[in-house]
C-alpha positions in Angstrom: -7.6 -10.5 32.8 -11.3 -10.8 33.3 -12.3 -7.9 35.6 -15.6 -7.5 37.4 -16.3 -3.9 38.4 -18.8 -3.8 41.2 -20.6 -0.5 40.9 -19.5 0.3 37.3 -22.2 2.8 36.7 -20.8 5.5 38.9 -18.3 8.3 38.4 -15.2 6.2 39.2 -16.6 3.0 37.8 -17.0 4.5 34.3 -13.4 5.6 34.3 -12.2 2.3 35.6 -14.0 0.4 32.8 -12.2 2.6 30.2 -8.9 2.0 31.9 -9.4 -1.8 32.0 -10.5 -1.9 28.4 -7.5 0.1 27.3 -5.3 -2.6 28.9 -7.1 -5.4 26.9 -9.1 -6.7 29.9 -12.4 -8.6 29.5 -14.6 -6.3 31.6 -18.0 -6.9 33.2 -19.9 -4.3 35.2 -22.6 -4.6 37.8 -25.5 -2.3 38.3 -28.2 -2.1 40.9 -31.5 -3.7 39.8 -33.6 -0.9 38.2 -30.7 1.4 37.7 -30.0 2.8 34.2 -27.0 1.2 32.4 -24.8 3.8 30.7 -25.7 4.3 27.1 -23.4 3.1 24.3 -21.8 0.7 26.8 -19.0 -1.5 25.5 -19.3 -4.2 28.2 -21.7 -6.8 29.4 -23.6 -6.1 32.6 -24.9 -8.1 35.6 -27.4 -7.0 38.2 -26.1 -7.0 41.8 -27.5 -5.6 45.0 -24.6 -5.3 47.5 -26.8 -5.6 50.5 -28.0 -9.0 49.3 -25.3 -11.7 49.4 -27.2 -14.1 47.1 -27.4 -11.3 44.4 -23.7 -10.7 44.5 -22.9 -14.4 44.5 -25.0 -14.9 41.4 -23.1 -12.1 39.6 -19.7 -13.7 40.6 -20.8 -17.2 39.6 -21.9 -15.9 36.2 -18.7 -14.0 35.5 -15.9 -16.1 37.3 -13.6 -13.1 37.4 -9.8 -13.0 37.8 -10.0 -9.6 39.4 -12.7 -7.7 41.3 -12.8 -4.0 42.1 -15.5 -3.1 44.6 -16.6 0.5 43.9 -20.2 0.3 44.9 -20.9 2.6 47.8 -22.2 5.9 49.1 -19.4 8.4 48.4 -20.9 11.7 49.4 -19.6 13.0 52.8 -22.4 15.5 53.2 -25.0 12.9 52.6 -23.3 10.6 55.1 -23.9 13.3 57.8 -27.6 13.3 56.9 -28.0 9.5 56.8 -25.1 7.9 58.7 -26.9 4.5 59.2 -27.6 3.9 55.6 -24.2 5.1 54.6 -22.7 2.6 57.1 -24.8 -0.2 55.7 -23.9 0.5 52.1 -20.2 1.0 52.7 -19.3 -1.3 55.6 -22.0 -4.0 55.4 -22.0 -3.9 51.6 -18.3 -4.5 51.5 -18.4 -7.4 53.9 -21.2 -9.0 51.8 -19.2 -8.6 48.6 -16.2 -10.3 50.3 -18.4 -13.1 51.7 -19.8 -13.7 48.3 -16.3 -13.8 46.8 -15.3 -16.3 49.5 -18.0 -18.7 48.2 -18.2 -18.0 44.5 -14.7 -16.7 43.4 -12.1 -17.5 46.1 -9.2 -17.3 43.7 -10.0 -13.8 42.4 -7.8 -10.8 43.3 -9.9 -8.1 44.8 -9.4 -4.3 45.4 -11.5 -3.0 48.3 -11.9 0.8 48.2 -11.6 2.6 51.5 -10.8 6.3 51.9 -8.2 8.7 53.2 -11.1 10.1 55.3 -10.7 7.1 57.6 -7.4 8.6 59.1 -9.4 11.5 60.7 -7.7 14.5 62.3 -4.0 13.6 61.8 -1.5 15.8 63.7 0.3 18.3 61.4 3.7 16.7 62.3 2.4 13.3 61.0 1.5 14.7 57.6 1.6 13.4 54.9 -0.1 10.4 56.5 1.2 6.9 55.7 -0.7 3.6 55.9 0.8 3.0 59.3 -1.3 5.7 60.9 -4.1 4.2 63.0 -7.6 5.0 61.7 -9.3 7.7 63.8 -12.3 8.7 61.6 -14.2 11.9 62.7 -17.1 11.7 60.2 -19.9 9.1 59.5 -18.4 8.6 56.0 -14.9 8.0 57.5 -16.3 5.5 60.0 -18.1 3.5 57.2 -14.9 3.4 55.1 -12.7 2.4 58.0 -15.0 -0.5 58.6 -14.9 -1.4 54.9 -11.1 -1.4 55.1 -11.2 -3.6 58.2 -13.5 -6.0 56.3 -10.8 -6.2 53.6 -8.2 -7.0 56.2 -10.4 -9.8 57.6 -10.9 -11.3 54.2 -7.2 -11.4 53.5 -5.9 -12.4 56.9 -8.8 -14.5 58.2 -10.2 -16.0 55.1 -7.1 -16.3 52.9 -8.5 -14.2 50.0 -6.2 -12.0 47.9 -7.6 -8.7 48.9 -5.8 -5.4 48.6 -7.1 -2.3 50.5 -7.0 0.9 48.5 -7.3 4.2 50.4 -8.0 7.0 47.9 -8.0 10.7 48.9 -10.2 13.3 47.1 -10.9 12.5 43.5 -11.5 15.1 40.7 -12.4 14.7 37.1 -15.1 14.7 34.3 -18.3 12.8 35.1 -18.4 13.8 38.8 -21.8 15.2 39.7 -22.8 17.9 42.1 -22.4 17.2 45.8 -18.6 17.4 45.6 -16.6 20.6 45.8 -15.1 20.9 42.2 -18.4 20.2 40.3 -20.3 22.3 42.8 -18.1 25.3 42.0 -17.7 24.6 38.3 -21.4 24.2 37.7 -22.1 27.5 39.4 -19.4 29.3 37.3 -20.9 27.8 34.1 -24.4 28.9 35.2 -23.1 32.4 35.9 -21.5 32.6 32.4 -24.8 31.6 30.8 -26.7 34.3 32.9 -28.6 31.7 34.8 -27.2 32.6 38.2 -26.2 35.9 39.8 -22.5 36.5 39.5 -21.8 35.1 42.9 -20.1 31.8 43.8 -21.9 30.4 46.8 -19.4 28.5 49.1 -19.0 26.9 52.5 -15.8 26.7 54.5 -12.9 27.6 52.2 -10.0 26.9 54.7 -9.8 23.1 54.7 -6.9 21.6 52.7 -7.4 18.5 50.6 -5.2 16.1 48.6 -6.8 15.9 45.1 -6.0 13.3 42.5 -7.4 13.0 39.0 -9.8 10.1 38.7 -7.9 8.7 35.8 -4.8 8.4 38.0 -6.9 6.8 40.7 -8.4 4.1 38.5 -4.9 3.4 37.1 -3.9 2.6 40.7 -6.8 0.3 41.2 -6.0 -1.7 38.0 -2.3 -1.8 39.0 -3.3 -3.2 42.4 -5.0 -6.2 40.8 -1.7 -7.2 39.2 0.9 -6.1 41.7 -0.8 -5.4 45.0 0.2 -7.6 48.0 -2.6 -9.5 49.7 -3.8 -7.8 52.9 -1.8 -4.6 52.3 -3.2 -1.1 52.3 -2.2 1.6 49.7 -2.8 5.3 49.8 -3.9 6.7 46.5 -3.0 10.4 46.6 -0.9 13.2 45.1 1.0 14.0 48.3 0.1 17.7 48.2 -2.8 19.6 49.5 -4.6 22.7 48.3 -7.3 24.7 50.1 -10.9 24.8 48.9 -10.4 28.5 48.7 -7.6 28.1 46.2 -9.9 26.0 44.0 -12.6 28.7 44.2 -10.1 31.4 43.2 -8.6 29.3 40.4 -12.1 28.8 38.9 -13.0 32.5 39.3 -9.8 33.3 37.6 -10.8 31.3 34.5 -14.4 32.5 34.5 -15.5 34.5 31.4 -17.3 37.1 33.6 -16.5 38.7 36.9 -17.5 36.6 39.9 -17.7 37.4 43.6 -17.8 34.9 46.5 -20.5 34.5 49.2 -20.2 32.2 52.2 -23.5 30.4 53.0 -24.1 28.7 56.3 -26.2 26.0 54.6 -23.0 24.8 52.8 -21.0 24.3 56.0 -20.5 20.7 57.3 -21.0 19.7 60.9 -17.4 18.6 61.0 -14.6 19.6 58.6 -11.0 18.4 59.0 -8.3 21.1 58.6 -6.1 19.1 56.3 -6.0 15.7 54.6 -2.8 14.9 52.8 -1.4 11.4 52.1 1.9 9.7 51.3 1.8 7.4 48.3 5.3 6.1 48.6 4.1 2.5 49.3 2.0 2.5 46.1 5.0 3.7 44.1 7.2 1.0 45.6 4.9 -1.9 45.3 2.6 -1.0 42.4 4.9 1.3 40.4 2.2 4.0 40.6 2.3 7.7 41.1 -0.2 10.5 40.4 0.7 12.3 37.2 -2.2 14.7 36.2 -2.0 18.2 37.8 -5.0 19.3 39.7 -5.3 22.5 37.6 -5.8 20.5 34.4 -8.4 18.3 36.1 -10.4 21.3 37.5 -10.4 23.1 34.1 -11.7 19.9 32.4 -14.5 19.8 34.9 -15.3 23.4 34.2 -15.4 22.8 30.5 -17.7 19.8 31.0 -20.2 22.0 32.9 -20.0 24.6 30.2 -21.2 21.8 27.9 -24.1 21.1 30.2 -22.6 18.8 32.8 -22.1 15.0 33.0 -24.3 12.9 30.8 
């Protein structure tokens, strides 16, 4: 399969490229004009600005892909609180423009649009783990932007007749993720403490929220499976089905630190809104795609810690 990864330079994109190559795919990645392409890249690249339809069309016409995975977006929830308008433009408008370009330049391609479990919002405890039948009720700017991206995918499938599958990943974890997300934020501090570059205190925000973490390698496997077996117009949760608290992650990392580490809550690390629990049901992905999360979160978190001990993502 010839696969175009839109936004291949990012954390998830790099893992997806490796997954597709391991399956024998002919892979092409897009990058934003002026953005640095990963060194020692094994794939060809095309420039594409997702807020410019003509730019995306040119990339599609040059590649003529069989499959498209649209990963380009603004994935940082905290940044979305600070700049909700630009986050909406990138995630919602950008997705619509990618699909509009596909409609013109590659109408037969199979496409995976990436939403987020954040779009479900504050789900009642008796409705957890949440299924794809739950009506979106986003409570954050990021969640709103991803709910609209998901809706754009539904429009493209049901209104335009494109083969679009809507993926709804929950929290990711894995090597290559930079600061701005909880696991690398904590792991980078632990590594700095071990090197004597930071006082032996882990600075944290709210530790009570519970999140459903899935290793990024499992996540990209779901995306690639969806290109082959996903049903047009359908939505699929990509999650582990279990939730752990942010405090558990902090304590787990402290337990594997090479020096004693204390914890300090800092108001600057609190978010304006924080959902109590996000936990998904991936039964539909297992049924239709044959997919299930396999890598335990403990292994993922330790690998991130080891990466930061080596100096962090490169």
